[in-house]
Structure formats: structure tokens, C-alpha cells
N, C-alpha and C positions, 0 to 999 in steps of 0.2 A: 306732759300734756299742757297745751297752751290754754290760757283763760279765754272765755267767750267774750268777743267784742260786741258791745251794745252801742248802737248809734243813737245819739240824741238829735232828732231832726232839727233843721233850722227853724227858729221861731217857736219851738216847742220844748217840753220838759220831760224828764224821766226820773223815776224814783228807784232806789235800790236799798236793800237791807244789808247791813254789815254786822257781823258778830264782833264782840270785843276782841281786839287783836288782829282782825282782818284788815287788809289794805285794799285800796281802790286806786287804779291808775286812770287819770283823766287827761285826755290828749286833745290839744288844740289842732284838729286835723288840718285846717287850712291856714292857721297861724294868726288870724286877726279877730277871732270870735271871742266875745266876752261870755263867760258862763257863770250865771248867778248860782251860788252854792249854799245849800242849807243842810243842817244836821239836826235831827230830833231824837230824843231818847226813845228807843223802841217801845219802852213800857209806859211812857207818859209823854204825849206830844206837847204838854204844857211846859216841858223842859226842853230847851233847844239851844243850839250854838248862838251865842250873843256877841255881836261885834263890839258893843260898848264895854262889856265885861272882859272880852278878850283883849281889847287894847290895853286895859289896865294890867291884865295878866302878863302880856308879852312886853309891855313897856314901850309900845310904839304903834304906828298905824300900818306898817307893812310887815306882815309875818315873814319870817325867814325859816329855812330848813332847821328842824329841831324844835320849833315853837309849837306849843300846844294851845289850841283854841279851847275856850271854856263855855259852859252853859250859862243861862240866866240865873242859875244857882251856884255859879262859880266852880263847877265841877269839870274836870277834863273831859273832852268829848272827841276832838279830832286833832291829830298831830300831822304837821307837814313834814314828810319823810324825805322826799326828793323833789327837786324843781330844776328842770333843764332850761327854763326861760330866764329872762333878766330879773325875774322876781317881783314884778309890779302887779300886785293883786289888791284891789281897792277894798277897804273896810268902812268907808264913809257914806257911800251913796245908797239910798233906799232902792228897792226893786221898782222897776217901771210899772205903771198901772194906767188905767183909763184916764185918770185925772192928769197925769203927766203928758199923755198924748194930746188931750184936749187943750192943755196950756200951750203945746207946741203947734197947735192949729189943725190937728187931725179931726176930721168929721166922720162920724160913724165908728164902727168897731175897729180896734187895732189890737193885735195879739200883745200880751204883756207877760212879764215874768211873774207878776202876782197871780194872774189867771193860770199860768203854767204850773205854779206850785200847787194850787188847789186841784188842778186836773190830774197831775202826776200822783199825788197822794190819793185822790179820788178813785183812781184805777185800782188801788189796793184797799178800797173801802175805808179810807182814813180821811179825816177833816182837820186841816191845820187850825189851831186855836186863833192864830193871827198870822200876819205876814212879817216875820222877823226881818231885820236888815240882813241882807245876804252878804256872804263873802264873795266878792265879784272877781272871779279868776280872770286875770289878764286885763282887767279894766284899768286904764291909764288916767288917773285923776291927780295930776301934779298939784302940790300945795306950795304956793309961793311964800316968800318971806313975810309978806303982809297978811298971810292967812287966807288969801283968796285961792279958789280952786278953778281948774279948767277941765273940759272934757276933751281928751285927746285920743287919737288912734292907738291901739295896742302896739307895744314894742316886741311882742312875741313873734315867733317864727313857725312855719308849718312843722308839725310834729312835736313841738314843745309839749311837755307833759309835767304834771305834778302827781306825786303819790301821797295819798292821805291814809293814815291809820286810825281806825276807830278805837277809842279808849274805853268804849262801853258799847253795848248793843245799840245800834243806831239806824235810823232811817235817813238816808241821804237823798236829796233832790238836786238835780242839775237842770238849769234852763238855759238853752242857747238864746241869749237875749235878742228879741225881735226889733230892737231899736234901729230904725232906718231913717230917722229924721235929723240926727246928728252923727258925726263920724266915729262913735266909740267902737264900732265893729269894723273899722278900717275906712279909708278915704272914699271907697266906693259905696259906703252905707248899705251894703248888702249882707244881711245875716246869713250865716252858714252853719252847717252841722258840726258836731264834735262827736267823740266817742269815749267810752270808758270800758275798763276790764276789772273785774273783781279778782284780786290776787289771793293766793293761799295764805 
């Protein structure tokens, strides 16, 4: 029996619960979409996957297959089990928000990953205690020798996927980043949908 495919619409977010030991397959349907990814302890949302703690735990800024991301209490929470893409997944950049778009010159409302996180958990009657720095799947932020960073289009391809295993009961949230003012979702700057399946 195949797993149910759940679409995350372009510019929006979806949440899913995983029991400890369960895995989820997240697919970059069209190949160039960045997906902001969060994981929270299902029993206590104040404990969540932390990029700064995870960089210390894995000894780098790019997680590889077999690496386990940890929480803000340094407990294992999510392991990267498979990755068919070139493996470029950013751990440095904060989720986009209204302030980011205002600084880029946007006037009026603009969808954001920060709002998508709140909305996705809100659908389940939950409120995130804050907006943790996300694990930005497929986001291409090269770090130069002088320490500078740049925002580049993804190097992933249509159908590339990652499989993530929950190391504890967890709430996961995925946001198809709505950034359309710089080319992090591809040179066309058009956000697209992605999809996921919860595996046995």
C-alpha cells in the first residue's frame, strides 16, 4: 500500500505529525523550490530543531546523509536518511518575514515562511513559541572563502527528494518559500508547490 501524497501549495505551508521512528519523504516536485523545514517536540513546542545547535552536533553547515539534527536542548530530533539531490540544504538563513520583504521594497502584504509556520500549526490548534531558524531544503547559499554569502538558485532537479526520520514524536512543518523578489526559487522567481509522504 503506497503512502498518501500530500501537496504543499506554492507560497504556503503544511504540518504533519511523526511518531518516533517514522520517516517522511519530501519531494522537490518541480526541482527549484526551497522548502523551509521545522521540527518541534510533539509534547513540548518550546523544544525544536535548532540550526545553531545542529551545526555544532554535525560539525558543519551542510547536513549529509546519516547526520542527525538536534533540538535547542541538544537532543536528537531528525535524521537525514536519504538525499537524491546534490545535498545543498541551507542552515544559515532565517525564515522570510514581512520585514524582509519590506526591506526588499515590497509594499503591502507578502506571503512569508514565518506566517506559513504559524498558519500550518494553527490549523492543528498549536501556536509556535517563536520562529526558529529553519532547515532550508534545497536553498543554495554558497559561503565564499572570505566568509561572505550569496543567494543563488537551487541546484536540485525535478523529483529530487530527502527522507527524514523522526528520532522522537515530532511535529514537522514545511513551507514552500514564497520568495519571488530574488532568485532563490530559480531564475524565474516563481514559487512552486512540493509534496511529501509519511512512510511506515
